[in-house]
C-alpha angles and dihedrals in degrees: 000000000000091000089055091054091047091052092047092052090045091053090046090052092050093049092046090048092052092049092049102252093133097168092051092046091051093051093045091049090050092052091047091052093049093048091048092052091048090050091049093050092048090048093051092046092049091050090051094051093042093060095048 
């Protein structure tokens, strides 16, 4: 679910960047990065607890 949101914000940032909305693109890319890191941490923690 979080990975989907990260990809949506990444696509939104790319489209906004192409259209010239640089401030909006920067914010969307920042949100996408944060969501991706959160997803990655949750994934690694769940792998750790799954193998215990």
